[in-house]
Residue, then its C-alpha position, 0 to 999 in steps of 0.5 A: m516503582a518498577s520491580i528491579t529485573s535481570k532483563l530487558y526485552f526490546h522490540i526492536i522494527k526495521r523502517n529502511n535500509d539502514e535505519f531500526e527504530l525502539a519501538g519498545i521496551s518490557e520486563n515480563k512481556e507485557t508491559w511495554y513501555v514507549l519511547p517518545e517518536e524522537m527518542k526511537d532511533l535506534s543509533l541514539h541508545e548507544a550501550l544497546s545498539t553495540k550488543r552484539a545480540i543487537i547487530n546479529t539482531i538487525n543484520s537478520i531483519k530482511p525486509i522493511n518493517g520488520y521486526r525481532k524481539i529480543c532478551i538482554k541480560l542488563d549489565d551495569e551499562l544498560r542498567k545506567e542507560y534504561y534505568e533511573e535511581d529508583e529502578n523506574l524505566c527511562f531513557l536519558d531521564n525521561m519517563l516511558e509511556e506504558k502499554i499494558i497488554d492484557n489477554k483477558h481484555r484483548d479488544e478492548p483499545n486501552d489494552n491493545f497497542f501492543n498486541e495491535r502492532i504486532k499483529e501489523l508486523e507479522a502480517k507485513l511477514s506473512l509471505n510464503d517461506n519459499f518465496k521472497l519479496q525480491d524474487i517476484e520480478k522473475k517469477f511473474i508474468l507481468e509487465k511493469f505498468n507505465k500508465k501505457q496499459n488499462p489499470t483495471e486489467w493491469i490491476e486484476k493481472f497483478e493480484n492474480e499474479c500475487r496469488r499464484h503465488k501463494i502472496l496472499n496477505l493484502t498488505n504484501f501486495i502493496e510491498a509487491l507492487r513497487f517492484f512492477l511499475s515504471g516511471s511516474p507511478e513509481d512517484w505516485y507509490e513513494s506518495n502513498l506510501k508517506k499517505i495511506g502506510l502499507t496497511n490497506w490494500s483497499e485503498w491503494r487500488k482505489s487510488f491506483l483506479t482514481i490516477f490512473a483511470d482511462r478518460s477518453w472514450k476510446k474503449i467506449r467507441t470500440a465496444y459501441n462501433y464493433k460490427y459483424l464483418g463475417s464468419s461466426l455469429i456466435d463469436y461475435a455476439l461473444a466478442k461484441e459483450n465482452l465489449c460491453l461487459e466494459i463499460e455502460m453504454s448509458r444515455i451519456n455515450m450514446i451522446v457522446m458516441g455521435l460527436p467528433v472525434e474532435i469533440q469527444n477528445q475535450l470532454d473527460r468521462e471520469e468528470i461527466t458524470t450525469i447528463e447535465k454534466l454532460f449539457k453543460e460542458l458542451t455548453k462551454i464549446d458549443e460555440c466553437v463547433s462551426n469551425i470543426k470539420p466532424k471526423y469519426d472513427 
């Protein structure tokens, strides 16, 4: 049986512009009671959502996934909504799941549920006070990604801009990224929000480079064909080295560079990772080469 209390703590999270979630209820900020997913929508909590303190609280939460923990003095209306006759916390006659935060055992999986949740949310709010997400489009020196740019170079520029503006938490990278996507990359972003969430920048980066990777041989052709035409030998060598560092001049690349451009364009560079795969692909199109007049860049 819960002890009789005169106040309750409510943990409120902003999920969308007009959607707020009641993530937990506590009598002492150590033991939290978690609602079932279908009961977390704050709009379902009629007595609570009409309180002036709650209205002011949700108006103060600006970023998506931002949160506040607020203490509310209990009145008869709230007590009726969140307690049953034996003074146990509940909601709509449903007993709530109990999660205990034990300061002495924070690293034990069963005891740090809310502690980890709070850390995650605090990370999302760790932007520099002088820099807000809505300002980044004005302050970043970066064009929007629309698949025409080199994805590796672009994502590195994006990360550098984040660091330059003191956006150091990797979760904030994800929230900032959405301001710099155009066209189908915007659909990719929305899809990844559902699949990955807002807590793993390394997975987002890996997905970005995989989906938008340059699968053509153009960059390799450029490096392979770059020749000295005059001026400084050092300048030529540095430029050639820089081009070669961006690719791996492997046996596969050397073989493909000797093929006509029309054949090169039929080969997916991301898929051909071994000599065996290259020969397999060449076998498929071998019988058609007699009709192709070789062209080279």
